[in-house]
LOKE-752916 format. One record per atom (N, C-alpha, C): x, y, z; atom name; chain. Coordinates in steps of 0.001 Angstrom, whole numbers, plus 500000, padded with zeros to 6 digits. Layout:
LOKE-752916
NURO   east  north     up atom mol
NURO      X      Y      Z   CA   A
...
END
This chain:
LOKE-752916
NURO   east  north     up atom mol
NURO 273990 832120 435342    N   A
NURO 274739 832350 434716   CA   A
NURO 274367 831337 433114    C   A
NURO 274487 829928 433632    N   A
NURO 273599 829308 432588   CA   A
NURO 273190 829223 432307    C   A
NURO 271508 829926 432592    N   A
NURO 270509 829488 431927   CA   A
NURO 270116 830438 431175    C   A
NURO 271509 832084 431719    N   A
NURO 270677 833131 431068   CA   A
NURO 272135 832981 429679    C   A
NURO 273123 832743 429744    N   A
NURO 273616 832374 428674   CA   A
NURO 272279 830843 427442    C   A
NURO 272387 830224 427940    N   A
NURO 271026 829516 427345   CA   A
NURO 270422 830197 426401    C   A
NURO 269744 830812 426877    N   A
NURO 268642 831811 427019   CA   A
NURO 269228 832679 425430    C   A
NURO 270768 833686 426389    N   A
NURO 270848 834486 425165   CA   A
NURO 270820 833585 423718    C   A
NURO 271857 832749 423420    N   A
NURO 272155 831975 421994   CA   A
NURO 270612 830732 421656    C   A
NURO 269440 830910 422339    N   A
NURO 268161 830350 421706   CA   A
NURO 267830 832013 421053    C   A
NURO 267749 832792 421495    N   A
NURO 266536 834175 421835   CA   A
NURO 268027 835004 419822    C   A
NURO 269388 834127 419739    N   A
NURO 269966 834546 419119   CA   A
NURO 269973 834310 417065    C   A
NURO 269627 832637 417898    N   A
NURO 269479 831235 416539   CA   A
NURO 267700 831686 415930    C   A
NURO 267115 831977 417187    N   A
NURO 265938 833121 416712   CA   A
NURO 265383 833376 415426    C   A
NURO 266383 834928 416091    N   A
NURO 266403 835784 415292   CA   A
NURO 267476 835395 413964    C   A
NURO 267864 834955 414169    N   A
NURO 268839 834871 412049   CA   A
NURO 267825 834382 411483    C   A
NURO 266817 834407 410999    N   A
NURO 266410 834477 410000   CA   A
NURO 264831 836007 409838    C   A
NURO 265054 836604 411188    N   A
NURO 264539 838240 411202   CA   A
NURO 265595 838455 410935    C   A
NURO 267167 838430 410799    N   A
NURO 267720 839218 410489   CA   A
NURO 268514 839085 409052    C   A
NURO 267754 838098 408099    N   A
NURO 267583 837830 406895   CA   A
NURO 266711 838353 406733    C   A
NURO 265482 838885 406279    N   A
NURO 264907 839687 405802   CA   A
NURO 264947 841259 405973    C   A
NURO 264917 841777 407683    N   A
NURO 265943 842994 407984   CA   A
NURO 266592 843252 407336    C   A
NURO 267862 842880 406416    N   A
NURO 268212 843308 405634   CA   A
NURO 268129 843530 403631    C   A
NURO 267053 842685 403470    N   A
NURO 266995 843631 402282   CA   A
NURO 265955 844358 402840    C   A
NURO 264824 844292 403011    N   A
NURO 264184 845645 403530   CA   A
NURO 264851 846677 403835    C   A
NURO 266344 847070 405444    N   A
NURO 266417 847477 405382   CA   A
NURO 267820 848131 404532    C   A
NURO 268432 847173 402984    N   A
NURO 268636 847516 401913   CA   A
NURO 267765 848650 401538    C   A
NURO 267048 848511 400820    N   A
NURO 266155 849025 399933   CA   A
NURO 265771 849973 401105    C   A
NURO 265459 850754 402190    N   A
NURO 265975 852253 403118   CA   A
NURO 266975 852895 402876    C   A
NURO 267468 851839 402910    N   A
NURO 269051 852984 402097   CA   A
NURO 268940 853025 401318    C   A
NURO 268860 852643 400800    N   A
NURO 268954 853655 399282   CA   A
NURO 267739 854902 399368    C   A
NURO 266381 854442 399652    N   A
NURO 265943 855701 399245   CA   A
NURO 266475 856975 401074    C   A
NURO 266475 856303 401783    N   A
NURO 267796 857311 402376   CA   A
NURO 268840 858387 401760    C   A
NURO 269720 857620 401365    N   A
NURO 269816 858913 400380   CA   A
NURO 269480 859871 399412    C   A
NURO 268881 859131 398320    N   A
NURO 268130 859884 397808   CA   A
NURO 267312 861142 397901    C   A
NURO 266564 860495 399328    N   A
NURO 265941 861608 400355   CA   A
NURO 267272 862864 400577    C   A
NURO 268292 862809 400632    N   A
NURO 268930 863655 401791   CA   A
NURO 270015 863531 403286    C   A
NURO 269850 862052 402787    N   A
NURO 270622 861438 403944   CA   A
NURO 271682 860949 403750    C   A
NURO 272907 861484 405094    N   A
NURO 274634 860787 404661   CA   A
NURO 274237 859247 404903    C   A
NURO 275679 859083 404440    N   A
NURO 274988 857433 405620   CA   A
NURO 275064 857272 406321    C   A
NURO 276325 857723 406911    N   A
NURO 275685 857479 409101   CA   A
NURO 274823 858638 409167    C   A
NURO 273659 859518 408600    N   A
NURO 273263 859641 409095   CA   A
NURO 271637 858277 409126    C   A
NURO 272008 857714 407981    N   A
NURO 270921 857207 407773   CA   A
NURO 271306 855019 408154    C   A
NURO 272885 855027 408829    N   A
NURO 272274 854029 409436   CA   A
NURO 272667 854413 411605    C   A
NURO 272921 855604 411173    N   A
NURO 272290 856152 413308   CA   A
NURO 270905 855109 413126    C   A
NURO 269878 856146 412089    N   A
NURO 268096 856637 412706   CA   A
NURO 267479 855012 412039    C   A
NURO 268739 853544 411504    N   A
NURO 267950 852284 411849   CA   A
NURO 269045 852226 413120    C   A
NURO 269469 852283 413601    N   A
NURO 270188 851835 414795   CA   A
NURO 269264 852671 416196    C   A
NURO 268660 853961 416137    N   A
NURO 268587 854044 416863   CA   A
NURO 266542 854197 416899    C   A
NURO 266209 853438 415803    N   A
NURO 264836 853393 415908   CA   A
NURO 264439 851660 415636    C   A
NURO 264321 851749 414655    N   A
NURO 264016 849866 414114   CA   A
NURO 263058 850521 414287    C   A
NURO 262045 850368 412740    N   A
NURO 260959 850447 413204   CA   A
NURO 261192 851208 411160    C   A
NURO 260571 849769 411052    N   A
NURO 260736 849949 408975   CA   A
NURO 259331 850764 408124    C   A
NURO 258190 850632 408102    N   A
NURO 257283 851673 408370   CA   A
NURO 256728 852945 409118    C   A
NURO 257855 853073 410592    N   A
NURO 257981 854665 410675   CA   A
NURO 259230 855700 409996    C   A
NURO 260253 854524 409559    N   A
NURO 261150 854905 408909   CA   A
NURO 260729 855510 407411    C   A
NURO 260322 854341 407390    N   A
NURO 259778 854955 405541   CA   A
NURO 259646 855849 405579    C   A
NURO 258325 856102 406593    N   A
NURO 257208 857674 405966   CA   A
NURO 257730 857839 406872    C   A
NURO 259366 858651 407524    N   A
NURO 259559 859465 407984   CA   A
NURO 261013 860908 406803    C   A
NURO 261117 859101 406640    N   A
NURO 262712 859879 405335   CA   A
NURO 261810 860614 403897    C   A
NURO 260307 860184 403676    N   A
NURO 259167 860439 403290   CA   A
NURO 258797 862215 403373    C   A
NURO 258585 862327 404670    N   A
NURO 258076 863566 405672   CA   A
NURO 259128 864830 405891    C   A
NURO 260310 864022 405935    N   A
NURO 261572 865081 405567   CA   A
NURO 262098 865521 403933    C   A
NURO 262426 864926 403474    N   A
NURO 262008 864730 401807   CA   A
NURO 261271 865600 402038    C   A
NURO 259806 866508 401867    N   A
NURO 259047 866832 402008   CA   A
NURO 259329 868632 402875    C   A
NURO 260163 867902 403022    N   A
NURO 260431 869707 403924   CA   A
NURO 259419 870349 404696    C   A
NURO 258960 868655 405340    N   A
NURO 257601 868582 406796   CA   A
NURO 258107 868757 407822    C   A
NURO 257207 869460 408697    N   A
NURO 257489 869888 410126   CA   A
NURO 257011 868487 411617    C   A
NURO 258179 869303 412517    N   A
NURO 258401 867997 412988   CA   A
NURO 257565 868174 413789    C   A
NURO 255583 869273 414026    N   A
NURO 254448 868235 414347   CA   A
NURO 254136 867047 413628    C   A
NURO 254439 867029 411867    N   A
NURO 253942 866186 410923   CA   A
NURO 254478 865420 411560    C   A
NURO 256266 864976 411574    N   A
NURO 256382 864714 411671   CA   A
NURO 256573 862964 413188    C   A
NURO 256018 864272 414182    N   A
NURO 255531 863179 415925   CA   A
NURO 254371 862409 415814    C   A
NURO 253489 863371 415305    N   A
NURO 252215 862247 414086   CA   A
NURO 252463 861689 413744    C   A
NURO 252613 862077 412827    N   A
NURO 252848 860267 412500   CA   A
NURO 253462 858796 412535    C   A
NURO 255244 859734 412885    N   A
NURO 255511 857992 414033   CA   A
NURO 254854 857720 415403    C   A
NURO 253472 859084 415607    N   A
NURO 253475 858191 416785   CA   A
NURO 251721 857084 416462    C   A
NURO 250919 857669 414947    N   A
NURO 250178 856942 414715   CA   A
NURO 250555 855244 414085    C   A
NURO 251839 855650 413160    N   A
NURO 252365 854590 413078   CA   A
NURO 252946 853354 414220    C   A
NURO 253752 853492 414866    N   A
NURO 254696 852362 415904   CA   A
NURO 254248 852823 416794    C   A
NURO 252270 853551 416935    N   A
NURO 251380 852952 417873   CA   A
NURO 251126 851826 418716    C   A
NURO 250837 850968 417493    N   A
NURO 250823 849461 417699   CA   A
NURO 252322 848144 418392    C   A
NURO 253128 848980 418708    N   A
NURO 254737 848992 419765   CA   A
NURO 254137 848925 421217    C   A
NURO 253290 849898 421390    N   A
NURO 252730 850117 422536   CA   A
NURO 251786 848698 422950    C   A
NURO 250627 848001 422677    N   A
NURO 250485 847098 422892   CA   A
NURO 251051 845842 422500    C   A
NURO 252221 845736 421724    N   A
NURO 252550 844545 422265   CA   A
NURO 253968 844385 423135    C   A
NURO 254404 845600 423445    N   A
NURO 255026 845387 424864   CA   A
NURO 254078 845409 426537    C   A
NURO 252379 845985 426084    N   A
NURO 251921 846042 427241   CA   A
NURO 251570 844392 426918    C   A
NURO 251767 843243 426049    N   A
NURO 251782 842486 426251   CA   A
NURO 253207 841667 426710    C   A
NURO 253886 841720 426056    N   A
NURO 255017 841828 426238   CA   A
NURO 256098 841434 427890    C   A
NURO 254873 842204 428268    N   A
NURO 255210 842054 429684   CA   A
NURO 254497 841822 431113    C   A
NURO 253960 841016 430138    N   A
NURO 253066 840191 431394   CA   A
NURO 253638 838300 430580    C   A
NURO 255035 838809 430458    N   A
NURO 255325 837067 429902   CA   A
NURO 256650 837038 430705    C   A
NURO 257082 838777 431290    N   A
NURO 258371 838674 432161   CA   A
NURO 258184 838360 433363    C   A
NURO 259305 838377 434134    N   A
NURO 258902 838005 435906   CA   A
NURO 258777 839359 436257    C   A
NURO 257346 839594 436987    N   A
NURO 257038 841176 437976   CA   A
NURO 258031 841881 437792    C   A
NURO 259323 841239 439113    N   A
NURO 260408 841594 439269   CA   A
NURO 261283 841765 438610    C   A
NURO 261061 842207 437544    N   A
NURO 261910 842588 436086   CA   A
NURO 262916 843181 436210    C   A
NURO 264062 843955 436311    N   A
NURO 264421 845268 436165   CA   A
NURO 263931 846406 435302    C   A
NURO 263935 847571 435263    N   A
NURO 263639 848430 434874   CA   A
NURO 264533 849118 433304    C   A
NURO 265186 848812 433979    N   A
NURO 266459 848713 432582   CA   A
NURO 266088 847060 432152    C   A
NURO 265979 846273 432541    N   A
NURO 265432 845363 431168   CA   A
NURO 264788 844853 430343    C   A
NURO 263664 846111 430897    N   A
NURO 262303 846937 430260   CA   A
NURO 262056 847435 429621    C   A
NURO 263830 848096 429491    N   A
NURO 263530 849109 428799   CA   A
NURO 264408 848229 427411    C   A
NURO 265370 847688 427798    N   A
NURO 266334 846734 427405   CA   A
NURO 265153 845777 425515    C   A
NURO 264185 844870 426509    N   A
NURO 263692 845075 425608   CA   A
NURO 262106 845512 424805    C   A
NURO 262175 846363 425534    N   A
NURO 261046 847734 425051   CA   A
NURO 262091 848038 423563    C   A
NURO 263067 848526 423910    N   A
NURO 263800 849482 422612   CA   A
NURO 263887 847987 420989    C   A
NURO 264009 846484 420465    N   A
NURO 263948 846237 419894   CA   A
NURO 263018 845819 419593    C   A
NURO 261550 845731 420259    N   A
NURO 260147 844973 420261   CA   A
NURO 259317 844964 418724    C   A
NURO 259914 845091 418209    N   A
NURO 258880 845106 416272   CA   A
NURO 258855 843880 416279    C   A
NURO 257383 844276 415281    N   A
NURO 256101 842422 414290   CA   A
NURO 256948 841317 414791    C   A
NURO 258500 841950 414298    N   A
NURO 258202 840276 413675   CA   A
NURO 259835 839189 415774    C   A
NURO 259800 840328 416503    N   A
NURO 260196 839922 417795   CA   A
NURO 259220 839763 418688    C   A
NURO 258231 840973 418131    N   A
NURO 257157 840413 418867   CA   A
NURO 256202 838816 419222    C   A
NURO 257004 838769 417846    N   A
NURO 255975 836921 417567   CA   A
NURO 256050 835761 418269    C   A
NURO 258059 835987 418015    N   A
NURO 258691 834660 418292   CA   A
NURO 258972 834928 420161    C   A
NURO 258123 836033 420511    N   A
NURO 258874 836108 421713   CA   A
NURO 257014 835936 422238    C   A
NURO 256282 836174 421431    N   A
NURO 254853 836002 422173   CA   A
NURO 254865 834164 422419    C   A
NURO 255076 833468 421490    N   A
NURO 255356 832417 420824   CA   A
NURO 255721 831386 422255    C   A
NURO 257291 832517 422143    N   A
NURO 258480 831304 423232   CA   A
NURO 257351 830900 424861    C   A
NURO 257384 829296 425026    N   A
NURO 256822 828832 426380   CA   A
NURO 257756 829546 427823    C   A
NURO 256591 829490 428098    N   A
NURO 257114 829745 430462   CA   A
NURO 257209 831362 429769    C   A
NURO 257645 831735 431327    N   A
NURO 258328 833276 431988   CA   A
NURO 259154 833594 430960    C   A
NURO 259504 835018 430134    N   A
NURO 260331 835530 429149   CA   A
NURO 261461 835344 429967    C   A
NURO 262539 835151 429319    N   A
NURO 264133 835872 429484   CA   A
NURO 264359 836691 429619    C   A
NURO 264731 838344 429458    N   A
NURO 265332 839212 428951   CA   A
NURO 266943 838810 427793    C   A
NURO 267308 837939 428660    N   A
NURO 268593 837254 427468   CA   A
NURO 267773 837106 426304    C   A
NURO 267012 836366 426279    N   A
NURO 265955 835854 425395   CA   A
NURO 266168 836907 424205    C   A
NURO 265805 837596 424926    N   A
NURO 265176 839279 423717   CA   A
NURO 266251 839718 423358    C   A
NURO 267338 840038 423895    N   A
NURO 268523 840751 423889   CA   A
NURO 268920 838965 422535    C   A
NURO 269499 838116 422693    N   A
NURO 270176 837761 421915   CA   A
NURO 269495 837406 419881    C   A
NURO 267636 837925 420414    N   A
NURO 267149 837730 419383   CA   A
NURO 267198 839048 418713    C   A
NURO 267113 840409 419834    N   A
NURO 267185 841804 419248   CA   A
NURO 268468 841651 418504    C   A
NURO 269763 841529 419508    N   A
NURO 270547 841980 418767   CA   A
NURO 271626 841387 416808    C   A
NURO 270451 839889 417166    N   A
NURO 271210 839910 415299   CA   A
NURO 270604 840543 414664    C   A
NURO 268689 841083 414657    N   A
NURO 268162 841332 413595   CA   A
NURO 268373 842296 413871    C   A
NURO 268639 843833 414842    N   A
NURO 269138 844535 414949   CA   A
NURO 270494 845328 413480    C   A
NURO 271355 844205 414144    N   A
NURO 273079 844550 412821   CA   A
NURO 272292 843742 411355    C   A
NURO 271173 842908 411057    N   A
NURO 271103 842802 410038   CA   A
NURO 270297 843504 409157    C   A
NURO 269640 844357 410630    N   A
NURO 268234 846210 409999   CA   A
NURO 269665 846638 409627    C   A
NURO 270095 847190 410862    N   A
NURO 271313 848806 411088   CA   A
NURO 272534 848206 409206    C   A
NURO 273010 847147 409760    N   A
NURO 274261 846845 408810   CA   A
NURO 273585 846800 406682    C   A
NURO 272580 846541 407235    N   A
NURO 271618 846328 405409   CA   A
NURO 271446 847735 404599    C   A
NURO 270991 849044 406354    N   A
NURO 270774 850109 405815   CA   A
NURO 272445 850873 405565    C   A
NURO 273434 850517 406432    N   A
NURO 274392 850724 405796   CA   A
NURO 274836 850525 404781    C   A
NURO 274696 849578 404148    N   A
NURO 274807 849302 402681   CA   A
NURO 274614 849317 401984    C   A
NURO 272987 849604 401597    N   A
NURO 271790 850200 401376   CA   A
NURO 272436 852022 401271    C   A
NURO 272797 852409 401823    N   A
NURO 273138 853853 402369   CA   A
NURO 274687 854354 401138    C   A
NURO 275996 853211 401358    N   A
NURO 276632 853158 400947   CA   A
NURO 276673 852746 398913    C   A
NURO 275512 852556 399324    N   A
NURO 275622 851842 397449   CA   A
NURO 275067 852724 397009    C   A
NURO 274188 853306 397625    N   A
NURO 273028 854908 397025   CA   A
NURO 274125 855503 396282    C   A
NURO 275368 856022 397137    N   A
NURO 276537 856877 396533   CA   A
NURO 277272 856400 395808    C   A
NURO 277458 855261 395449    N   A
NURO 278568 854262 394591   CA   A
NURO 277688 854473 393174    C   A
NURO 276975 853788 393434    N   A
NURO 276148 853360 392357   CA   A
NURO 275928 854482 391013    C   A
NURO 275752 853866 389323    N   A
NURO 275164 854185 388635   CA   A
NURO 273357 854813 388965    C   A
NURO 273225 856133 388639    N   A
NURO 271569 856628 388346   CA   A
NURO 270330 855711 388527    C   A
NURO 270940 854803 387300    N   A
NURO 269882 854363 386259   CA   A
NURO 269777 853282 387616    C   A
NURO 270924 852784 387888    N   A
NURO 270704 851098 389442   CA   A
NURO 270160 851412 390593    C   A
NURO 269669 852949 391330    N   A
NURO 270052 853353 391464   CA   A
NURO 267910 853133 391595    C   A
NURO 267760 853401 390496    N   A
NURO 267277 853822 390197   CA   A
NURO 265461 852668 389977    C   A
NURO 266464 851776 389617    N   A
NURO 265969 850303 389370   CA   A
NURO 265696 849315 390936    C   A
NURO 266226 849987 391603    N   A
NURO 266548 849153 392969   CA   A
NURO 265413 850043 393730    C   A
NURO 265108 851061 393849    N   A
NURO 264286 851819 394062   CA   A
NURO 263076 851372 393964    C   A
NURO 262697 851410 392601    N   A
NURO 261424 849971 392134   CA   A
NURO 261260 849617 392660    C   A
NURO 261777 848763 393301    N   A
NURO 262044 847746 394172   CA   A
NURO 261055 847413 395426    C   A
NURO 261887 848363 395742    N   A
NURO 261049 849245 397369   CA   A
NURO 259609 848944 396765    C   A
NURO 259330 849509 396132    N   A
NURO 257442 849273 396130   CA   A
NURO 256647 847863 395540    C   A
NURO 257286 846459 394948    N   A
NURO 257976 845188 395426   CA   A
NURO 257339 844848 396006    C   A
NURO 258212 845289 396856    N   A
NURO 258431 845232 398935   CA   A
NURO 256581 844819 399670    C   A
NURO 256776 845951 399121    N   A
NURO 255000 846836 399888   CA   A
NURO 254450 845602 398813    C   A
NURO 254757 845646 397441    N   A
NURO 252995 844973 396971   CA   A
NURO 253135 844027 397544    C   A
NURO 254463 842896 397584    N   A
NURO 254945 841648 398185   CA   A
NURO 253490 841477 399914    C   A
NURO 254287 843024 400306    N   A
NURO 253674 842224 401976   CA   A
NURO 251958 842858 402155    C   A
NURO 251459 842616 401168    N   A
NURO 250410 843510 401380   CA   A
NURO 248956 842282 400268    C   A
NURO 249516 841186 399304    N   A
NURO 248987 840628 398468   CA   A
NURO 248631 840011 399281    C   A
NURO 249251 838958 399297    N   A
NURO 249427 837691 399642   CA   A
NURO 247893 837485 401168    C   A
NURO 247322 838411 402435    N   A
NURO 246868 838671 402918   CA   A
NURO 245875 839552 402319    C   A
NURO 245246 840111 401472    N   A
NURO 244004 841059 400802   CA   A
NURO 244182 839865 399600    C   A
NURO 244537 838604 398740    N   A
NURO 244160 837656 398634   CA   A
NURO 243361 837252 399139    C   A
NURO 243556 837004 400697    N   A
NURO 243308 835552 401327   CA   A
NURO 241973 835950 401994    C   A
NURO 242408 837661 402489    N   A
NURO 240755 837947 403498   CA   A
NURO 240772 839165 403032    C   A
NURO 239256 838920 402419    N   A
NURO 237624 840311 401683   CA   A
NURO 238493 841029 402514    C   A
NURO 238244 841183 404108    N   A
NURO 238758 842151 404741   CA   A
NURO 239290 843103 404404    C   A
NURO 240621 842219 404264    N   A
NURO 241733 843050 404481   CA   A
NURO 241537 843494 402895    C   A
NURO 241106 842770 402445    N   A
NURO 241390 843307 400217   CA   A
NURO 240969 844320 400070    C   A
NURO 239804 844840 400830    N   A
NURO 238885 845516 401362   CA   A
NURO 239376 847008 402053    C   A
NURO 239783 846138 403223    N   A
NURO 240448 847942 404033   CA   A
NURO 241991 848076 402477    C   A
NURO 242104 847952 401755    N   A
NURO 243499 847584 401405   CA   A
NURO 243312 849611 400025    C   A
NURO 241851 848365 400006    N   A
NURO 241903 849681 398415   CA   A
NURO 241185 850655 398140    C   A
NURO 240334 850524 399873    N   A
NURO 239702 851521 400484   CA   A
NURO 241546 852519 401322    C   A
NURO 242261 852106 401498    N   A
NURO 243489 852832 401694   CA   A
NURO 244100 853917 400223    C   A
NURO 244363 852998 399698    N   A
NURO 244331 853362 398219   CA   A
NURO 243608 854212 397561    C   A
NURO 242483 854134 397802    N   A
NURO 241400 855232 397346   CA   A
NURO 241572 856653 398148    C   A
NURO 241516 856742 399543    N   A
NURO 241607 857562 399953   CA   A
NURO 242639 858508 399734    C   A
NURO 243985 858113 400114    N   A
NURO 245608 857915 399526   CA   A
NURO 245171 858725 398312    C   A
NURO 244350 858172 397695    N   A
NURO 244730 858753 395978   CA   A
NURO 243634 860206 395775    C   A
NURO 242946 859620 397114    N   A
NURO 241989 861416 396555   CA   A
NURO 242365 862773 397349    C   A
NURO 243790 861898 398467    N   A
NURO 244605 863231 398516   CA   A
NURO 245087 863525 397852    C   A
NURO 245874 862766 396818    N   A
NURO 247107 862895 395858   CA   A
NURO 246129 863884 394707    C   A
NURO 245036 864465 394594    N   A
NURO 244136 864842 393955   CA   A
NURO 243207 865893 393588    C   A
NURO 242616 865801 394986    N   A
NURO 241833 866303 394580   CA   A
NURO 242112 867783 395169    C   A
NURO 240642 868501 394263    N   A
NURO 241862 870540 394511   CA   A
NURO 242165 871142 395676    C   A
NURO 241547 870872 396746    N   A
NURO 241872 871379 398236   CA   A
NURO 242813 870618 399250    C   A
NURO 242492 869215 398980    N   A
NURO 243145 867902 400344   CA   A
NURO 244264 868244 399364    C   A
NURO 244878 867780 398431    N   A
NURO 246314 868103 397441   CA   A
NURO 247164 869589 398287    C   A
NURO 246922 869672 399357    N   A
NURO 247020 870495 399386   CA   A
NURO 247821 870623 400939    C   A
NURO 247683 869099 401505    N   A
NURO 247541 868939 403272   CA   A
NURO 249263 868228 402702    C   A
NURO 249955 868325 403288    N   A
NURO 251528 867471 403510   CA   A
NURO 251367 866000 403825    C   A
NURO 252529 865583 402782    N   A
NURO 252682 864289 403150   CA   A
NURO 252624 863708 404092    C   A
NURO 252916 864414 405076    N   A
NURO 252524 863608 406944   CA   A
NURO 251762 863525 407470    C   A
NURO 250754 865406 406902    N   A
NURO 249631 864634 407349   CA   A
NURO 248817 863862 406847    C   A
NURO 248754 863629 405735    N   A
NURO 247836 862492 404665   CA   A
NURO 248609 860811 405099    C   A
NURO 249642 860619 405472    N   A
NURO 249574 859775 406139   CA   A
NURO 248753 859909 407717    C   A
NURO 248424 860330 408590    N   A
NURO 248422 860443 409538   CA   A
NURO 246716 860250 409085    C   A
NURO 246284 861425 408443    N   A
NURO 244575 860786 408446   CA   A
NURO 244228 859935 407426    C   A
NURO 245033 859377 407019    N   A
NURO 244745 857990 406048   CA   A
NURO 244594 857504 406873    C   A
NURO 245681 857036 407872    N   A
NURO 245996 855964 409001   CA   A
NURO 244919 855504 409495    C   A
NURO 244421 856993 410047    N   A
NURO 243928 856712 411545   CA   A
NURO 242256 856723 411375    C   A
NURO 241994 856790 409681    N   A
NURO 240066 856512 409402   CA   A
NURO 239755 855277 408486    C   A
NURO 240560 855204 407781    N   A
NURO 240887 854009 407690   CA   A
NURO 241062 852119 408439    C   A
NURO 241874 852710 409128    N   A
NURO 242181 852134 410628   CA   A
NURO 240979 851579 411347    C   A
NURO 240483 852497 411776    N   A
NURO 239117 853219 413140   CA   A
NURO 238746 852521 411346    C   A
NURO 238115 852641 410476    N   A
NURO 236900 852185 410047   CA   A
NURO 236686 850880 410322    C   A
NURO 237958 850246 409748    N   A
NURO 238378 848982 409638   CA   A
NURO 237983 847940 411156    C   A
NURO 238282 848641 412362    N   A
NURO 238246 847831 413415   CA   A
NURO 236402 847882 413765    C   A
NURO 235673 848696 413715    N   A
NURO 234490 849360 413698   CA   A
NURO 233211 848128 412846    C   A
NURO 234265 848132 412160    N   A
NURO 233546 847181 410530   CA   A
NURO 233470 846123 410616    C   A
NURO 234886 845777 410598    N   A
NURO 235430 844074 410394   CA   A
NURO 236102 843750 412207    C   A
NURO 234766 843841 413227    N   A
NURO 235638 843530 414220   CA   A
NURO 236512 841302 414047    C   A
NURO 237885 841420 414757    N   A
NURO 238278 840440 414967   CA   A
NURO 236897 840009 416352    C   A
NURO 236908 838353 416841    N   A
NURO 235699 837724 417601   CA   A
NURO 237814 837547 418592    C   A
NURO 236912 836626 420005    N   A
NURO 238134 836139 420559   CA   A
NURO 238669 835139 419659    C   A
NURO 237504 834492 419270    N   A
NURO 238441 833147 419338   CA   A
NURO 239353 833165 417684    C   A
NURO 239069 834135 417353    N   A
NURO 239829 834895 416258   CA   A
NURO 240773 835217 416692    C   A
NURO 240758 835571 417330    N   A
NURO 242647 836536 418153   CA   A
NURO 243633 835388 418777    C   A
NURO 242435 834434 419238    N   A
NURO 243484 833553 420020   CA   A
NURO 243965 832000 419211    C   A
END
């Protein structure tokens, strides 16, 4: 019991920086969700049950464009496919006889950041460490969504529009540093932008719905990048 408690507390401590980062991003998501027609409750519940930034932002884009369930399912599968790989990797760090409920609990909160601290955790990974990190991180993500969605209903429209621009600034801030330092990332980002622009303005391609655009661009560009710029074993290690 003492070991479980100490693991849980350590997970909470390691999850605090993630919580703060999630709050800022989910605040922008909350505003965007309300602008797309979701209620505060729907936006908050969406964050609590999904915990996937890219998937949720893509999802509300499909919702606002009245996309089909097939588009939604396809986009979410492609965007969140990496979590399957992360969960498979983390499953090698937990005890082989760990209960299925613990495995499901860890999988629920398997985000990029949770994966990073879990993968670097020394020795056997305790489910209670993951629970501590997940509890703090998901709280930041969900609470930030609630505050952003609630603010989107009461703040003046001009201010909401200004805050909406901050969302795109956030994405630029995420992309620019790695693209500046790595020419392969830079080429991939530019290629994705160009292909997305083609799908937006080309006579026939512009008729494809936003959901399928996301799926096509993601699969084509990510696949091409994997073939053209494979990472060797030393780089991965």
